All heavy atoms as an XYZ file, in Angstrom:
764
protein
N    -159.505    121.847    -43.819
C    -158.737    120.701    -43.389
C    -159.038    119.507    -44.288
O    -160.178    119.261    -44.629
C    -159.182    120.446    -41.966
C    -160.450    121.222    -41.787
C    -160.497    122.264    -42.835
N    -158.006    118.752    -44.610
C    -158.184    117.574    -45.465
C    -158.501    116.360    -44.602
O    -157.978    116.203    -43.507
C    -156.916    117.305    -46.287
O    -155.844    117.089    -45.383
C    -156.600    118.464    -47.204
N    -159.337    115.535    -45.122
C    -159.729    114.327    -44.414
C    -158.782    113.195    -44.792
O    -158.329    113.091    -45.931
C    -161.161    113.958    -44.798
O    -161.487    112.730    -44.222
N    -158.459    112.318    -43.843
C    -157.576    111.194    -44.089
C    -158.332    109.941    -44.513
O    -157.753    108.890    -44.630
C    -156.739    110.893    -42.835
C    -155.772    111.984    -42.522
N    -154.650    112.213    -43.287
C    -155.767    112.928    -41.558
C    -153.988    113.237    -42.796
N    -154.651    113.697    -41.748
N    -159.624    110.061    -44.710
C    -160.403    108.924    -45.175
C    -160.178    108.719    -46.662
O    -160.141    109.680    -47.422
C    -161.888    109.139    -44.910
C    -162.236    109.061    -43.437
C    -163.691    109.230    -43.243
N    -163.968    110.659    -43.470
C    -165.133    111.238    -43.272
N    -166.152    110.552    -42.880
N    -165.302    112.521    -43.492
N    -160.053    107.463    -47.099
C    -159.827    107.226    -48.532
C    -161.078    107.526    -49.345
O    -162.201    107.392    -48.863
C    -159.485    105.738    -48.596
C    -160.039    105.161    -47.361
C    -160.040    106.253    -46.335
N    -160.852    107.951    -50.553
C    -161.951    108.271    -51.455
C    -162.227    107.052    -52.332
O    -161.306    106.488    -52.915
C    -161.585    109.476    -52.335
C    -161.308    110.737    -51.552
C    -162.557    111.259    -50.871
O    -163.651    111.181    -51.438
N    -162.404    111.783    -49.675
N    -163.489    106.629    -52.395
C    -163.890    105.479    -53.191
C    -164.786    105.945    -54.341
O    -165.937    105.579    -54.424
C    -164.615    104.436    -52.331
C    -163.762    103.840    -51.246
C    -163.979    104.144    -49.921
C    -162.730    102.973    -51.579
C    -163.184    103.601    -48.933
C    -161.934    102.425    -50.599
C    -162.163    102.740    -49.269
O    -161.376    102.205    -48.296
N    -164.244    106.747    -55.219
C    -165.039    107.263    -56.332
C    -165.252    106.211    -57.418
O    -166.217    106.272    -58.151
C    -164.351    108.481    -56.939
C    -164.449    109.678    -56.062
C    -163.849    110.883    -56.729
N    -163.180    111.633    -55.658
C    -162.120    112.352    -55.780
N    -161.550    112.491    -56.952
N    -161.598    112.979    -54.759
N    -164.336    105.236    -57.504
C    -164.449    104.251    -58.573
C    -165.556    103.232    -58.305
O    -165.982    102.534    -59.201
C    -163.113    103.537    -58.792
C    -162.643    102.771    -57.603
N    -162.037    103.396    -56.534
C    -162.699    101.460    -57.307
C    -161.733    102.475    -55.626
N    -162.120    101.293    -56.068
N    -166.027    103.118    -57.065
C    -167.133    102.209    -56.766
C    -168.442    102.963    -56.863
O    -168.607    104.011    -56.260
C    -166.996    101.620    -55.364
C    -165.820    100.685    -55.138
C    -165.790    100.258    -53.684
C    -165.936     99.480    -56.034
N    -169.347    102.432    -57.607
C    -170.646    103.073    -57.745
C    -171.665    102.280    -56.940
O    -171.682    101.050    -57.006
C    -171.051    103.125    -59.214
C    -170.092    103.955    -60.053
C    -170.450    103.890    -61.515
O    -171.468    103.310    -61.894
N    -169.620    104.500    -62.346
N    -172.528    102.923    -56.177
C    -173.482    102.205    -55.344
C    -174.493    101.391    -56.129
O    -175.056    100.452    -55.627
C    -174.171    103.292    -54.538
C    -173.770    104.580    -55.123
C    -172.602    104.361    -56.019
N    -174.725    101.730    -57.386
C    -175.731    100.993    -58.154
C    -175.162     99.738    -58.805
O    -175.890     98.987    -59.434
C    -176.330    101.902    -59.232
O    -175.313    102.284    -60.137
N    -173.857     99.459    -58.652
C    -173.254     98.288    -59.267
C    -173.689     97.042    -58.498
O    -173.473     96.954    -57.292
C    -171.711     98.395    -59.234
O    -171.344     99.610    -59.857
C    -171.074     97.229    -59.935
N    -174.324     96.070    -59.157
C    -174.743     94.857    -58.436
C    -173.529     93.993    -58.079
O    -172.546     93.947    -58.803
C    -175.649     94.135    -59.434
C    -175.210     94.640    -60.766
C    -174.712     96.045    -60.554
N    -173.611     93.332    -56.956
C    -172.544     92.457    -56.490
C    -172.779     91.083    -57.089
O    -173.859     90.504    -56.947
C    -172.511     92.388    -54.951
C    -172.234     93.773    -54.383
C    -171.480     91.382    -54.479
C    -172.362     93.849    -52.896
N    -171.766     90.561    -57.771
C    -171.893     89.252    -58.395
C    -171.464     88.188    -57.402
O    -170.460     88.327    -56.724
C    -171.029     89.176    -59.647
C    -171.475     90.122    -60.737
C    -170.595     89.982    -61.948
C    -171.064     90.936    -63.041
N    -170.206     90.851    -64.223
N    -172.244     87.125    -57.311
C    -171.886     86.007    -56.443
C    -171.500     84.827    -57.310
O    -171.996     84.659    -58.410
C    -173.060     85.602    -55.529
O    -174.157     85.239    -56.346
C    -173.436     86.718    -54.591
N    -170.651     84.022    -56.782
C    -170.209     82.832    -57.488
C    -171.090     81.664    -57.045
O    -170.975     81.178    -55.929
C    -168.740     82.559    -57.168
C    -168.163     81.465    -58.018
O    -168.889     80.790    -58.741
N    -166.866     81.283    -57.933
N    -171.992     81.240    -57.907
C    -172.909     80.149    -57.559
C    -172.163     78.845    -57.311
O    -172.597     78.014    -56.523
C    -173.952     79.951    -58.657
C    -174.971     81.068    -58.666
O    -175.161     81.736    -57.643
N    -175.600     81.296    -59.794
N    -171.039     78.655    -57.992
C    -170.263     77.434    -57.787
C    -169.690     77.375    -56.380
O    -169.635     76.321    -55.765
C    -169.142     77.332    -58.827
C    -169.653     77.135    -60.223
C    -169.497     78.111    -61.180
C    -170.311     75.965    -60.569
C    -169.978     77.929    -62.458
C    -170.801     75.774    -61.846
C    -170.634     76.765    -62.797
N    -169.268     78.521    -55.845
C    -168.732     78.552    -54.487
C    -169.824     78.211    -53.479
O    -169.593     77.475    -52.519
C    -168.134     79.922    -54.173
N    -171.024     78.729    -53.695
C    -172.132     78.451    -52.779
C    -172.498     76.967    -52.838
O    -172.709     76.320    -51.821
C    -173.350     79.338    -53.116
C    -173.018     80.808    -52.806
C    -174.579     78.891    -52.343
C    -174.064     81.779    -53.267
N    -172.528     76.397    -54.050
C    -172.842     74.975    -54.177
C    -171.756     74.128    -53.531
O    -172.044     73.111    -52.910
C    -173.011     74.604    -55.657
C    -174.275     75.171    -56.277
S    -174.385     74.870    -58.039
C    -174.633     73.119    -58.041
N    -170.497     74.551    -53.666
C    -169.403     73.833    -53.031
C    -169.526     73.852    -51.521
O    -169.251     72.861    -50.848
N    -169.956     74.995    -50.981
C    -170.148     75.084    -49.533
C    -171.280     74.166    -49.085
O    -171.195     73.524    -48.042
C    -170.454     76.529    -49.127
C    -169.266     77.458    -49.232
C    -169.641     78.899    -48.953
O    -170.812     79.245    -48.839
N    -168.633     79.747    -48.843
N    -172.354     74.110    -49.877
C    -173.468     73.241    -49.518
C    -173.058     71.771    -49.571
O    -173.440     70.990    -48.706
C    -174.652     73.483    -50.453
C    -175.355     74.798    -50.199
C    -176.446     75.067    -51.214
O    -176.531     74.411    -52.245
N    -177.280     76.055    -50.925
N    -172.262     71.401    -50.561
C    -171.796     70.024    -50.647
C    -170.865     69.701    -49.483
O    -170.933     68.617    -48.913
C    -171.081     69.796    -51.983
C    -172.015     69.759    -53.164
C    -171.269     69.663    -54.482
O    -170.037     69.527    -54.470
O    -171.930     69.737    -55.532
N    -169.995     70.642    -49.124
C    -169.110     70.436    -47.984
C    -169.896     70.291    -46.693
O    -169.607     69.435    -45.863
N    -170.918     71.133    -46.528
C    -171.789     71.053    -45.351
C    -172.490     69.707    -45.314
O    -172.589     69.075    -44.269
C    -172.815     72.194    -45.410
C    -173.836     72.157    -44.311
C    -173.513     72.568    -43.039
C    -175.132     71.705    -44.557
C    -174.451     72.539    -42.024
C    -176.067     71.669    -43.555
C    -175.724     72.089    -42.281
N    -172.939     69.259    -46.480
C    -173.623     67.971    -46.580
C    -172.686     66.832    -46.192
O    -173.078     65.924    -45.468
C    -174.135     67.796    -48.013
C    -175.266     66.808    -48.100
O    -175.817     66.410    -47.087
N    -175.605     66.408    -49.309
N    -171.430     66.879    -46.672
C    -170.468     65.822    -46.373
C    -170.035     65.831    -44.920
O    -169.784     64.794    -44.326
C    -169.228     65.965    -47.267
C    -169.477     65.615    -48.711
C    -168.249     65.852    -49.577
O    -167.193     66.220    -49.035
O    -168.359     65.675    -50.797
N    -169.935     67.014    -44.335
C    -169.409     67.130    -42.974
C    -170.484     66.876    -41.924
O    -170.215     66.251    -40.899
C    -168.783     68.535    -42.763
C    -168.415     68.768    -41.324
C    -167.566     68.692    -43.648
N    -171.705     67.319    -42.156
C    -172.715     67.245    -41.099
C    -173.870     66.296    -41.424
O    -174.188     65.429    -40.609
C    -173.271     68.651    -40.822
C    -174.189     68.758    -39.622
C    -173.402     68.500    -38.345
C    -174.834     70.115    -39.557
N    -174.452     66.440    -42.576
C    -175.684     65.706    -42.877
C    -175.422     64.212    -43.069
O    -176.082     63.372    -42.448
C    -176.378     66.296    -44.124
C    -176.696     67.776    -43.915
C    -177.637     65.510    -44.465
C    -177.632     68.057    -42.763
N    -174.467     63.862    -43.910
C    -174.213     62.445    -44.191
C    -173.783     61.661    -42.947
O    -174.288     60.555    -42.725
C    -173.180     62.298    -45.309
C    -173.751     62.663    -46.664
C    -172.706     62.588    -47.765
O    -171.533     62.389    -47.501
N    -173.149     62.755    -49.006
N    -172.870     62.191    -42.086
C    -172.541     61.436    -40.874
C    -173.740     61.254    -39.944
O    -173.900     60.191    -39.334
C    -171.451     62.271    -40.205
C    -170.834     63.043    -41.297
C    -171.945     63.313    -42.266
N    -174.602     62.259    -39.837
C    -175.796     62.126    -38.994
C    -176.758     61.076    -39.553
O    -177.330     60.287    -38.797
C    -176.509     63.472    -38.859
C    -175.828     64.486    -37.947
C    -176.572     65.810    -37.975
C    -175.729     63.964    -36.535
N    -176.915     61.054    -40.871
C    -177.778     60.046    -41.481
C    -177.208     58.644    -41.265
O    -177.948     57.713    -40.951
C    -177.936     60.321    -42.980
C    -178.810     61.502    -43.298
C    -178.856     61.801    -44.789
O    -177.978     61.390    -45.542
N    -179.881     62.533    -45.212
N    -175.894     58.501    -41.408
C    -175.260     57.194    -41.194
C    -175.394     56.762    -39.747
O    -175.659     55.597    -39.456
C    -173.780     57.251    -41.604
C    -173.103     55.907    -41.555
C    -173.683     54.918    -42.541
O    -174.073     55.276    -43.652
N    -173.760     53.663    -42.149
N    -175.212     57.715    -38.800
C    -175.358     57.399    -37.375
C    -176.781     56.946    -37.060
O    -176.985     55.970    -36.335
C    -174.991     58.618    -36.523
C    -175.194     58.412    -35.063
C    -174.313     57.633    -34.332
C    -176.271     58.980    -34.406
C    -174.498     57.421    -32.981
C    -176.467     58.777    -33.055
C    -175.572     58.006    -32.339
N    -177.771     57.641    -37.613
C    -179.165     57.258    -37.383
C    -179.447     55.871    -37.956
O    -180.094     55.042    -37.306
C    -180.101     58.294    -38.005
N    -178.930     55.603    -39.151
C    -179.141     54.296    -39.786
C    -178.496     53.190    -38.948
O    -179.100     52.142    -38.699
C    -178.546     54.312    -41.194
C    -178.933     53.130    -42.051
C    -178.249     53.163    -43.404
C    -178.634     54.411    -44.178
N    -178.017     54.434    -45.529
N    -177.254     53.432    -38.480
C    -176.566     52.439    -37.656
C    -177.283     52.225    -36.322
O    -177.356     51.110    -35.816
C    -175.119     52.856    -37.407
C    -174.275     52.817    -38.670
O    -174.698     52.155    -39.638
O    -173.196     53.446    -38.678
N    -177.797     53.293    -35.742
C    -178.499     53.186    -34.457
C    -179.775     52.361    -34.594
O    -180.071     51.509    -33.749
C    -178.833     54.575    -33.919
O    -177.659     55.307    -33.691
N    -180.525     52.615    -35.639
C    -181.754     51.846    -35.875
C    -181.418     50.377    -36.093
O    -182.082     49.481    -35.558
C    -182.530     52.434    -37.070
C    -183.095     53.808    -36.695
C    -183.641     51.507    -37.522
C    -183.649     54.599    -37.864
N    -180.348     50.109    -36.842
C    -179.921     48.728    -37.089
C    -179.542     48.047    -35.775
O    -179.894     46.882    -35.542
C    -178.743     48.733    -38.067
C    -178.244     47.377    -38.430
N    -178.936     46.515    -39.242
C    -177.114     46.720    -38.073
C    -178.264     45.397    -39.378
N    -177.139     45.493    -38.681
N    -178.833     48.760    -34.903
C    -178.420     48.194    -33.609
C    -179.632     47.866    -32.740
O    -179.699     46.781    -32.149
C    -177.503     49.167    -32.879
C    -177.079     48.749    -31.473
C    -176.120     47.581    -31.540
C    -176.459     49.908    -30.736
N    -180.587     48.775    -32.664
C    -181.769     48.547    -31.825
C    -182.577     47.364    -32.348
O    -183.102     46.572    -31.564
C    -182.624     49.830    -31.745
C    -183.969     49.561    -31.099
C    -181.885     50.907    -30.976
N    -182.656     47.208    -33.656
C    -183.382     46.067    -34.216
C    -182.671     44.754    -33.927
O    -183.318     43.720    -33.779
C    -183.566     46.247    -35.727
C    -184.590     47.301    -36.075
C    -184.773     47.418    -37.575
C    -185.830     48.455    -37.913
N    -186.007     48.611    -39.361
N    -181.333     44.768    -33.850
C    -180.563     43.551    -33.583
C    -180.558     43.170    -32.106
O    -180.321     42.013    -31.768
C    -179.107     43.734    -34.039
C    -178.924     43.673    -35.512
C    -178.897     42.244    -35.951
C    -178.462     42.142    -37.394
N    -178.356     40.796    -37.843
N    -180.754     44.139    -31.210
C    -180.682     43.871    -29.771
C    -181.799     42.937    -29.329
O    -182.926     43.025    -29.803
C    -180.788     45.176    -28.986
S    -179.343     46.206    -29.140
N    -181.455     42.044    -28.397
C    -182.458     41.154    -27.829
C    -182.408     41.263    -26.313
O    -181.381     41.615    -25.736
C    -182.191     39.691    -28.230
O    -180.889     39.328    -27.769
C    -182.282     39.504    -29.728
N    -183.507     40.950    -25.683
C    -183.586     40.968    -24.236
C    -182.867     39.725    -23.707
O    -183.080     38.621    -24.203
C    -185.058     40.950    -23.828
C    -185.320     41.265    -22.397
C    -186.822     41.363    -22.172
C    -187.113     41.669    -20.735
N    -188.558     41.753    -20.502
N    -181.998     39.901    -22.677
C    -181.284     38.723    -22.168
C    -182.239     37.762    -21.447
O    -183.206     38.191    -20.813
C    -180.268     39.319    -21.190
C    -180.831     40.629    -20.793
C    -181.623     41.116    -21.965
N    -181.951     36.479    -21.534
C    -182.757     35.515    -20.789
C    -182.307     35.513    -19.322
O    -181.363     36.202    -18.943
C    -182.666     34.124    -21.418
C    -181.240     33.606    -21.471
O    -180.319     34.371    -21.154
O    -181.052     32.423    -21.834
N    -182.986     34.752    -18.507
C    -182.723     34.769    -17.064
C    -181.295     34.337    -16.735
O    -180.640     34.935    -15.884
C    -183.728     33.867    -16.347
C    -183.655     33.969    -14.852
C    -184.909     33.346    -14.237
N    -184.957     33.574    -12.817
C    -185.430     34.670    -12.231
N    -185.860     35.668    -12.984
N    -185.455     34.796    -10.936
N    -180.783     33.329    -17.424
C    -179.436     32.823    -17.165
C    -178.378     33.888    -17.492
O    -177.450     34.123    -16.711
C    -179.198     31.565    -17.995
C    -177.883     30.901    -17.761
C    -177.758     29.639    -18.598
C    -176.396     28.993    -18.374
N    -176.250     27.796    -19.207
N    -178.540     34.521    -18.651
C    -177.591     35.570    -19.043
C    -177.659     36.763    -18.090
O    -176.634     37.342    -17.709
C    -177.896     36.016    -20.478
C    -176.901     37.004    -21.043
C    -177.235     37.408    -22.469
O    -178.301     37.016    -22.980
O    -176.411     38.120    -23.062
N    -178.871     37.144    -17.676
C    -179.026     38.269    -16.762
C    -178.371     37.987    -15.418
O    -177.689     38.859    -14.858
C    -180.515     38.587    -16.568
C    -180.752     39.710    -15.601
C    -180.544     41.018    -15.978
C    -181.163     39.437    -14.301
C    -180.745     42.054    -15.082
C    -181.369     40.465    -13.399
C    -181.166     41.780    -13.790
N    -178.558     36.778    -14.882
C    -177.941     36.462    -13.582
C    -176.422     36.428    -13.690
O    -175.726     36.851    -12.765
C    -178.458     35.117    -13.036
O    -178.268     34.104    -14.018
C    -179.927     35.195    -12.650
N    -175.878     35.970    -14.817
C    -174.422     35.973    -15.001
C    -173.886     37.404    -15.027
O    -172.863     37.714    -14.394
C    -174.050     35.244    -16.292
N    -174.568     38.288    -15.729
C    -174.140     39.690    -15.797
C    -174.266     40.349    -14.423
O    -173.374     41.081    -13.976
C    -174.962     40.455    -16.858
C    -174.627     39.937    -18.242
C    -174.708     41.942    -16.779
C    -175.534     40.441    -19.335
N    -175.374     40.082    -13.723
C    -175.576     40.661    -12.396
C    -174.518     40.152    -11.413
O    -173.996     40.914    -10.592
C    -176.979     40.334    -11.892
N    -174.185     38.873    -11.480
C    -173.161     38.296    -10.599
C    -171.796     38.945    -10.867
O    -171.085     39.331     -9.936
C    -173.091     36.790    -10.786
C    -172.135     36.108     -9.835
C    -172.134     34.588     -9.980
N    -173.445     34.048     -9.585
C    -174.204     33.293    -10.352
N    -173.807     32.956    -11.563
N    -175.361     32.843     -9.928
N    -171.434     39.074    -12.142
C    -170.151     39.683    -12.495
C    -170.091     41.142    -12.035
O    -169.065     41.603    -11.514
C    -169.926     39.597    -13.997
N    -171.183     41.859    -12.198
C    -171.225     43.255    -11.761
C    -171.110     43.346    -10.247
O    -170.383     44.189     -9.712
C    -172.536     43.919    -12.226
O    -172.634     43.790    -13.646
C    -172.577     45.381    -11.862
N    -171.804     42.486     -9.513
C    -171.725     42.474     -8.046
C    -170.322     42.167     -7.551
O    -169.820     42.807     -6.619
N    -169.664     41.188     -8.184
C    -168.289     40.852     -7.788
C    -167.366     42.037     -8.053
O    -166.494     42.354     -7.234
C    -167.822     39.581     -8.544
C    -168.589     38.370     -8.021
C    -166.326     39.365     -8.386
C    -168.380     37.106     -8.841
N    -167.576     42.714     -9.168
C    -166.780     43.907     -9.470
C    -166.968     44.994     -8.434
O    -166.004     45.631     -8.000
N    -168.219     45.220     -8.011
C    -168.489     46.208     -6.961
C    -167.796     45.821     -5.659
O    -167.214     46.672     -4.975
C    -170.001     46.341     -6.718
C    -170.644     47.407     -7.546
C    -171.398     47.064     -8.660
C    -170.522     48.735     -7.215
C    -172.000     48.034     -9.426
C    -171.128     49.724     -7.969
C    -171.867     49.369     -9.092
N    -167.864     44.547     -5.289
C    -167.218     44.097     -4.052
C    -165.697     44.282     -4.109
O    -165.088     44.764     -3.147
C    -167.566     42.634     -3.779
C    -168.988     42.364     -3.301
C    -169.244     40.858     -3.234
C    -169.223     43.000     -1.947
N    -165.097     43.916     -5.224
C    -163.643     44.069     -5.362
C    -163.253     45.538     -5.258
O    -162.306     45.896     -4.534
C    -163.166     43.439     -6.689
C    -163.289     41.924     -6.621
C    -161.727     43.844     -6.998
C    -163.034     41.227     -7.951
N    -163.973     46.411     -5.973
C    -163.652     47.845     -5.910
C    -163.881     48.401     -4.508
O    -163.116     49.241     -4.028
C    -164.493     48.622     -6.934
C    -164.144     48.305     -8.371
S    -162.421     48.587     -8.777
C    -162.345     50.345     -8.681
N    -164.905     47.917     -3.818
C    -165.155     48.359     -2.446
C    -164.039     47.953     -1.503
O    -163.585     48.750     -0.676
N    -163.566     46.692     -1.613
C    -162.459     46.239     -0.759
C    -161.181     47.006     -1.060
O    -160.427     47.357     -0.144
C    -162.233     44.732     -0.913
C    -163.171     43.904     -0.091
C    -164.050     43.022     -0.698
C    -163.187     44.020      1.294
C    -164.928     42.261      0.062
C    -164.064     43.256      2.059
C    -164.940     42.371      1.441
N    -160.920     47.271     -2.327
C    -159.724     48.056     -2.671
C    -159.811     49.447     -2.040
O    -158.852     49.927     -1.418
C    -159.561     48.150     -4.205
C    -159.161     46.794     -4.772
C    -158.524     49.206     -4.584
C    -159.161     46.738     -6.294
N    -160.949     50.085     -2.159
C    -161.131     51.408     -1.546
C    -160.999     51.356     -0.033
O    -160.399     52.240      0.587
N    -161.562     50.309      0.582
C    -161.481     50.163      2.035
C    -160.031     50.006      2.486
O    -159.584     50.659      3.433
C    -162.315     48.953      2.479
C    -162.190     48.641      3.933
C    -162.812     49.436      4.888
C    -161.440     47.556      4.354
C    -162.698     49.139      6.231
C    -161.314     47.256      5.698
C    -161.944     48.061      6.643
N    -159.269     49.152      1.802
C    -157.881     48.928      2.211
C    -157.006     50.149      1.934
O    -156.104     50.449      2.732
C    -157.310     47.680      1.535
C    -157.852     46.412      2.122
C    -158.566     45.529      1.348
C    -157.656     46.108      3.470
C    -159.076     44.362      1.892
C    -158.170     44.938      4.019
C    -158.876     44.061      3.232
N    -157.264     50.865      0.869
C    -156.515     52.106      0.623
C    -156.792     53.100      1.741
O    -155.871     53.739      2.273
C    -156.870     52.698     -0.759
C    -156.369     54.121     -0.905
C    -156.309     51.836     -1.871
N    -158.035     53.253      2.128
C    -158.383     54.160      3.227
C    -157.789     53.666      4.539
O    -157.302     54.457      5.356
C    -159.911     54.260      3.332
C    -160.397     55.308      4.275
C    -160.124     56.679      3.708
C    -160.786     57.726      4.575
N    -160.475     59.073      4.125
N    -157.805     52.341      4.753
C    -157.261     51.762      5.971
C    -155.767     52.037      6.091
O    -155.259     52.332      7.179
C    -157.528     50.251      5.974
C    -157.350     49.509      7.292
C    -158.412     49.981      8.273
C    -157.480     48.010      7.053
N    -155.042     51.976      4.998
C    -153.606     52.259      4.999
C    -153.360     53.764      5.046
O    -152.393     54.220      5.672
C    -152.946     51.627      3.750
C    -151.507     52.078      3.588
C    -153.030     50.110      3.827
N    -154.207     54.551      4.442
C    -154.024     55.999      4.359
C    -154.168     56.681      5.721
O    -153.441     57.632      6.010
C    -155.030     56.592      3.363
C    -154.996     58.076      3.282
N    -153.897     58.758      2.831
C    -155.928     59.013      3.605
C    -154.162     60.058      2.874
N    -155.385     60.233      3.337
N    -155.072     56.208      6.556
C    -155.319     56.865      7.851
C    -154.069     56.840      8.736
O    -153.656     57.903      9.224
C    -156.544     56.226      8.553
C    -157.821     56.576      7.787
C    -156.660     56.704      9.998
C    -159.051     55.849      8.270
N    -153.398     55.696      8.987
C    -152.203     55.745      9.838
C    -151.056     56.541      9.214
O    -150.342     57.258      9.921
C    -151.789     54.280      9.995
C    -152.905     53.471      9.497
C    -153.764     54.325      8.651
N    -150.882     56.435      7.892
C    -149.809     57.200      7.241
C    -150.091     58.700      7.378
O    -149.184     59.485      7.648
C    -149.679     56.784      5.760
C    -149.153     55.358      5.670
C    -148.774     57.721      4.994
C    -149.109     54.795      4.277
N    -151.338     59.086      7.212
C    -151.688     60.503      7.352
C    -151.455     60.977      8.784
O    -150.966     62.080      9.004
C    -153.149     60.706      6.945
C    -153.488     62.167      6.740
O    -152.600     62.977      6.481
N    -154.757     62.497      6.875
N    -151.758     60.138      9.781
C    -151.531     60.521     11.183
C    -150.042     60.663     11.480
O    -149.641     61.547     12.237
C    -152.157     59.497     12.129
C    -153.668     59.623     12.170
O    -154.221     60.668     11.852
N    -154.338     58.537     12.539
N    -149.226     59.804     10.879
C    -147.780     59.909     11.093
C    -147.235     61.177     10.465
O    -146.434     61.899     11.070
C    -147.050     58.668     10.518
C    -147.409     57.427     11.341
C    -145.540     58.870     10.482
C    -146.942     56.113     10.702
N    -147.689     61.492      9.257
C    -147.192     62.682      8.558
C    -147.674     63.980      9.202
O    -146.907     64.912      9.375
C    -147.626     62.654      7.080
C    -146.996     61.566      6.224
C    -147.588     61.589      4.817
C    -145.485     61.734      6.168
N    -148.928     64.018      9.580
C    -149.495     65.227     10.169
C    -149.055     65.328     11.632
O    -148.726     66.414     12.120
C    -151.025     65.247     10.041
C    -151.641     66.394     10.813
C    -151.428     65.307      8.584
N    -149.016     64.211     12.312
C    -148.572     64.164     13.705
C    -149.522     64.832     14.669
O    -149.313     65.932     15.113
N    -150.590     64.141     15.011
C    -151.572     64.677     15.983
C    -150.893     64.938     17.286
O    -150.502     64.144     18.019
C    -152.712     63.695     16.244
C    -153.516     63.415     14.999
O    -153.203     63.893     13.937
N    -154.545     62.645     15.177
């Protein structure tokens, strides 16, 4: 019986495989541009930001805390009124 597998007589197992060093260097440069350089820039920018940051004084901290508290109160009242309106509408639609 004949086998349907192709015959590879022209390839010799002792033939060394040639690699293209330029392709490998191009891949390394691409890897460097895509991953390494952005990470280095991010680290440099982060260090610069931390060095520029200052601790807020008492006046600035109280202003930020007051604004945050007012925001929480406003969002709480909005949620409360939405729930307050939702309960009767839900009872009408469901019909207890």
